[in-house]
DOZASE-139159 format. One line per field, with one value per residue (C-alpha): residue number from 0; residue in three letters; x, y, z. Coordinates in Angstrom, 3 decimals, decimal comma. Example, Ala and Ser with C-alpha at 12.3 -4.5 7.8 and 13.67 -1.06 7.14 Angstrom:
pos: 0 / 1
code: ala / ser
c1: 12,300 / 13,670
c2: -4,500 / -1,060
c3: 7,800 / 7,140
# end
This chain:
pos: 0 / 1 / 2 / 3 / 4 / 5 / 6 / 7 / 8 / 9 / 10 / 11 / 12 / 13 / 14 / 15 / 16 / 17 / 18 / 19 / 20 / 21 / 22 / 23 / 24 / 25 / 26 / 27 / 28 / 29 / 30 / 31 / 32 / 33 / 34 / 35 / 36 / 37 / 38 / 39 / 40 / 41 / 42 / 43 / 44 / 45 / 46 / 47 / 48 / 49 / 50 / 51 / 52 / 53 / 54 / 55 / 56 / 57 / 58 / 59 / 60 / 61 / 62 / 63 / 64 / 65 / 66 / 67 / 68 / 69 / 70 / 71 / 72 / 73 / 74 / 75 / 76 / 77 / 78 / 79 / 80 / 81 / 82 / 83 / 84 / 85 / 86 / 87 / 88 / 89 / 90 / 91 / 92 / 93 / 94 / 95 / 96 / 97 / 98 / 99 / 100 / 101 / 102 / 103 / 104 / 105 / 106 / 107 / 108 / 109 / 110 / 111 / 112 / 113 / 114 / 115 / 116 / 117 / 118 / 119 / 120 / 121 / 122 / 123 / 124 / 125 / 126 / 127
code: unk / unk / unk / unk / unk / unk / unk / unk / unk / unk / unk / unk / unk / unk / unk / unk / unk / unk / unk / unk / unk / unk / unk / unk / unk / unk / unk / unk / unk / unk / unk / unk / unk / unk / unk / unk / unk / unk / unk / unk / unk / unk / unk / unk / unk / unk / unk / unk / unk / unk / unk / unk / unk / unk / unk / unk / unk / unk / unk / unk / unk / unk / unk / unk / unk / unk / unk / unk / unk / unk / unk / unk / unk / unk / unk / unk / unk / unk / unk / unk / unk / unk / unk / unk / unk / unk / unk / unk / unk / unk / unk / unk / unk / unk / unk / unk / unk / unk / unk / unk / unk / unk / unk / unk / unk / unk / unk / unk / unk / unk / unk / unk / unk / unk / unk / unk / unk / unk / unk / unk / unk / unk / unk / unk / unk / unk / unk / unk
c1: 0,000 / 1,384 / 1,842 / -0,587 / -0,165 / -2,997 / -1,261 / 2,000 / 0,266 / -1,437 / 1,929 / 3,413 / 0,462 / 0,708 / 4,419 / 3,693 / 0,785 / 2,781 / 6,264 / 7,508 / 9,535 / 9,039 / 5,672 / 7,360 / 10,921 / 10,241 / 8,302 / 11,152 / 13,065 / 16,854 / 17,065 / 14,195 / 14,231 / 12,754 / 11,988 / 10,498 / 9,636 / 11,287 / 14,648 / 17,328 / 18,009 / 16,794 / 17,684 / 18,996 / 19,012 / 17,112 / 19,694 / 20,003 / 16,201 / 15,853 / 18,492 / 16,600 / 13,238 / 14,566 / 15,991 / 12,679 / 10,656 / 12,964 / 12,659 / 8,843 / 8,796 / 11,103 / 9,072 / 5,935 / 3,921 / 1,626 / 1,938 / -1,123 / -1,276 / -4,633 / -5,592 / -6,862 / -7,540 / -6,400 / -5,582 / -2,031 / 1,454 / 0,071 / -1,593 / -5,128 / -4,436 / -2,208 / -1,585 / -1,977 / 0,096 / -0,660 / 1,146 / -0,183 / -3,814 / -5,567 / -6,440 / -2,884 / -2,156 / 1,473 / 2,036 / 0,625 / 2,559 / 2,629 / 4,159 / 5,340 / 5,894 / 8,300 / 8,397 / 6,181 / 8,293 / 8,163 / 10,423 / 9,621 / 8,089 / 7,361 / 6,363 / 4,658 / 3,217 / 1,387 / -1,303 / -1,891 / -3,530 / -6,602 / -7,143 / -7,501 / -10,592 / -9,747 / -11,098 / -11,002 / -8,949 / -5,819 / -4,149 / -2,587
c2: 0,000 / 3,367 / 6,033 / 8,949 / 12,471 / 11,831 / 8,649 / 10,570 / 13,391 / 10,872 / 9,232 / 12,638 / 13,457 / 10,017 / 10,647 / 14,009 / 12,683 / 9,708 / 11,322 / 8,227 / 8,735 / 5,094 / 6,100 / 8,216 / 6,869 / 4,152 / 6,638 / 9,145 / 9,619 / 9,430 / 12,994 / 14,429 / 18,170 / 19,655 / 23,332 / 25,464 / 29,151 / 29,416 / 27,984 / 29,359 / 26,912 / 23,339 / 19,986 / 18,173 / 14,434 / 11,591 / 10,966 / 14,643 / 14,945 / 11,838 / 13,190 / 16,499 / 14,745 / 12,546 / 15,575 / 17,434 / 14,471 / 14,202 / 17,947 / 17,747 / 14,710 / 16,425 / 19,653 / 17,833 / 19,956 / 17,878 / 18,112 / 17,796 / 17,145 / 17,286 / 16,501 / 19,578 / 21,061 / 24,308 / 25,248 / 26,613 / 26,024 / 23,552 / 21,378 / 20,810 / 18,640 / 19,454 / 18,819 / 21,554 / 21,370 / 22,704 / 22,752 / 22,355 / 22,392 / 21,732 / 25,404 / 26,692 / 26,423 / 26,611 / 25,586 / 24,197 / 21,249 / 20,253 / 17,087 / 16,496 / 12,978 / 11,689 / 8,098 / 6,883 / 8,460 / 11,703 / 14,144 / 17,406 / 18,475 / 22,164 / 23,635 / 26,964 / 29,867 / 30,971 / 29,951 / 30,009 / 26,833 / 28,902 / 29,502 / 25,767 / 23,575 / 21,373 / 17,818 / 16,890 / 13,794 / 13,305 / 10,116 / 8,028
c3: 0,000 / -1,019 / 1,637 / 1,240 / 2,569 / 5,056 / 6,302 / 6,704 / 8,576 / 10,876 / 11,578 / 12,422 / 14,710 / 16,362 / 16,972 / 18,623 / 20,693 / 21,991 / 21,879 / 20,036 / 16,827 / 15,779 / 14,276 / 11,614 / 11,288 / 8,654 / 6,503 / 6,136 / 2,889 / 3,359 / 2,006 / 4,057 / 4,598 / 7,762 / 7,900 / 10,638 / 10,447 / 13,874 / 12,701 / 10,405 / 7,587 / 7,174 / 8,622 / 5,519 / 6,261 / 7,872 / 10,602 / 11,549 / 11,605 / 13,802 / 16,185 / 16,313 / 16,849 / 19,645 / 21,467 / 21,013 / 22,339 / 25,353 / 26,013 / 25,875 / 28,198 / 30,688 / 30,623 / 31,763 / 29,317 / 27,112 / 23,324 / 21,093 / 17,344 / 15,573 / 11,987 / 10,139 / 6,709 / 5,126 / 1,562 / 1,715 / 0,319 / -2,247 / 0,401 / 1,674 / 4,738 / 7,684 / 11,359 / 13,954 / 17,103 / 20,560 / 23,870 / 27,403 / 26,307 / 23,011 / 22,467 / 22,988 / 19,261 / 18,157 / 14,527 / 11,301 / 9,837 / 6,165 / 4,694 / 1,136 / -0,229 / -2,866 / -4,108 / -1,261 / 1,511 / 3,492 / 1,620 / 3,460 / 6,733 / 7,093 / 10,455 / 9,864 / 11,793 / 8,630 / 8,163 / 11,906 / 13,272 / 14,195 / 10,459 / 9,757 / 9,851 / 12,830 / 12,885 / 16,569 / 15,579 / 17,698 / 16,384 / 19,162
# end
């Protein structure tokens, strides 16, 4: 079965909701690019991205602040589906996440402040 953008977004949301990178690791392209509007530059490889993710998951766990990732829809950046993230409580919205596939793998993950998560059509689905 070929990976769809929705499947990839659900895997990302599941990873954030459980703080477990194993949900997304096998879906990543070796040349994945990760970009965040809060970072300078991009993370340019699977291993560097996994190292970054693992440190982020550990930081979230140690903070004791709950992370939330919800499936949503918005027409932006060439996408219609996205994940919105929140911290501490479901209404403390932080970012909108888009995923781009290539050859059945996740090629790009973009974490954006624009469009703001409040501008999306939220689904109430929090994959776990």
